[in-house]
N, C-alpha and C positions, 0 to 999 in steps of 0.2 A: 839524652833522657835526664837532663839535669832538673833540679828542683825549681820551684817558683813559678811553674806554668800550670794554670788551672783552666778549666773549661766552664762554660756557662751552665752546663747541666749539673755540675757538682754542687751539692748542698752540704756545707760543713755541719758536722754533728758528732756526738759521742755515743751513739746508740750501739747496741750489740752488732747490728748489721754493718755499721761503719767499721767496727773493730775487726771484722773477719778479714783474713788475708785475701788479696785480690784474686789469686789463682783459684781459691776455693769457690769464690762467688762466680767467677767465669765458668768453671766446670758445672756449678749448680744451675746457672742460667741456660747453658747449652743443653744440659740434660732435661731441664724443664721444657724448653722449646721443642725438643725432640718428642717428648711425651705428648705435648699439645698437638703437634702436626700429625702424630700417629693416631690420634683419636678419631673415630668415625664421625663424620659431620652430622649424622642423624642423632647422635647422643647429645642433644641440646643441653640437657641438665649438666653434663660434664663440664661444659665451658663456663657455666655459672659457678661451679665449684672452683674451677681454675681462677676465676676472677676473685672469688673470696680468698683464695690462698695468696694472691698478689696483694689484696687489700690488707691481709694480716701482716705480710712482710712490710708494706708501706707504713702501717701503724707501728710496727716494731722499730722501723727505721726513723719514725717521726717525720715522714715526708708528707706534707699537706696534699690533700686531694686536688686542690686548685693547681698546685705546682705540677702535679703529675698530668692533669688534664691538658694544661697549656702545652706541655711537651708532646702530647699525643697528636697535635695538629700536623706533625710531620707526615702522618699517614694519609692525609687528605687525598693525594692523587690516587692511592689505592682504593679509597672509598669511592671516588668517582668512577673508577674502572668497575668496581663491584656493582654499582647501581646500573651500569649499562648491560650487565650480563643477562638479566631477565628479558631484555629486549632483543638480544642478538644470538643467544644460544638456541639452537634448534631442539625440538623435542615436544613433549606433551605441553599443551597450553591450558592455562587457568585464567578466569576472569577476576579482576580486582578494580573496583571504582571505574568500570567501563573500559579498562585496559586489558589486553591479552598478554599475559606474561608466561614465559617459559618456566615450567616446573624444574627442569635440570638447571636452568639459569638461576632460579631463586636459591636452590641448594648450593650452587657454586658461589653465589654472592654471599650467602651466609657463611660458607666455608672460609672465603677470603677475609671477610670482616672479622669473624670470631678469632680465627687463628692469627691473623695479622695484628689485630689490636692487642691480643695477649702477648705476642712476641715483642711488639714495640714497647708495651708497658713494662715487661720484664727487663728489656734493655735500658729503658729510662731509669728504672729503679737501680740497676747496676751502676749506671753512669752517675746518678745522683748521690750514691753512697761510696764511691770509689774515686780517688784522685787519679788524674790522667797518667801521671808517672807510674803510679802503682798498677794501673791497668796494663801498661806496656811491660813492666817487670813481671806481672802475672802471666802475660802471654809467653814471655821468654821462659818463665818457670814451668809452664805447661808443655814446653818443647817446640814452640813455633820457631821456625828457622830464624836465626839472628838477623839475617839480611832483611827479612820481611818486617821484623820488629824495628830495625833501623829506618826502613823506608816509612813506616807508619809514624815513627817519632819525628822524622824530618818534615813529613807532610803536615803534621799537627802544629809543630813549632813554627814553621815558616809560612804556613797558610795565613796566619795573622800578619806577618811581615808583607806578604804580597797584597793582602787586603788593604793595608795602610798605604802601600804604594799606589794602588788603584784609586783610593780616596784622594790622595794628593794630586794625581793626574786629573781627576774629576774637578777638584777645586780650581786647578790651574785653567782648565777649559772654561769654567763658568766665570772666572775673574776676567777672562778675555772676551766675555760676551757671548760665548757659545751655549746654545741650548738645543738639544736634539728634539725636532718637531716633526720630522717626516723622513721619507726615503732618501732625500738628497743629503742628509747628514750621516747616512750609514758609512760613507767613505771615511769620514773623520773618526767614527767609532772603530772602524776596522783598523785604521792606522794606529789608534790608541791601543787596541788589543795587541797589535804587532810589537809596538814599543814596550808594552808591559811584558810580553814574552821575552824579548831581548834583554830587558833589565833583569828579569827573574833568572834567566840563564846565566848572565854575567855575575849576578849575586851568588848563584849556586857555585860557580867556578871559584869565586873568591873565598867562599866558605870552605870549600873542599881543600884549597891550597892552605888555608889557615889551619885546618884540621891536620893535614899531612905534616905541616911544619911543627906541629905539637906532638907528633908521634903516632898519628892515626894510621893503622895498618889493616883496616877492613873490619874491625870489630870494636864495639863500644865497651868500655869497662863497666862491670856491674858493681855499683858502689856498695850495695848491701844485699844480702841473701835472705829472703823472707821465707820462713818455714811455718807450717801449720801443725797444731797439735791434733790429736784424735778428737778432742772435744770440739774444736773449730771445724774439722771436717764433718763431724756428725751434725753440728748446727747448720752448716751449709747444705748438707745432704737432705735435710728434713723437707725442703721444698720439692726437689725432684722426686723423692721417694713417695711423697703424698700424691704428686702428679702421676706417677707410675701406677699407683693403686687405682686412681680415677680412670686412667687410660684402660687398664685391664678390665675394670667394671664396665666401661663403655663398650667394649667388644663382647662381653659375656651377657650383659642384661638385655 
């Protein structure tokens, strides 16, 4: 979990949201998502208020709307699944533009779209205002087992290394005139995938031996211990507390 490794979602800034310790933001996002998924789907107005809350956080963090919307593209597969639900879920039918749609399917699609979009938007805001190393330290600060934190750290750090290896192999194939155009080339791609797996495994062994030779005994040293003041916890808690109030109103109104 060394320094110097950033991810493409992170957007540098000096806003109050950026300044909050990572573990307070992780706890706040988790509590916010729990409040969102606990809200009854029939309380449509509640999800509009949740969106306004996230908009206020984005404005406070000075994260542009375009930046946020581009990162929301990751949920496109879930959107496609939601659009299929009115056609496949059994139950009462209603007509729309000459189509027969399932009423339970429509509610289910709305439920997936609203809650999924809000959850992804909250996660994008968290990632765009928190450095990757700080996120990992925040997870450890919240009590996540150190082994899981180490696995996540290695996956993130060496994912780029494996990606670069795959790009070099692709360049080598193209420089030799190879271009995948049909089923007959799947054998070559399968052999490339096998070679990539072997190279990745061997690289992992070399990295582990290098770590052991430097004194690694199963745990990574924590370079700095980040603490949060009451004011910082209160600032982070403002989002989930407001969401909790909306959730309770959604069940009572």
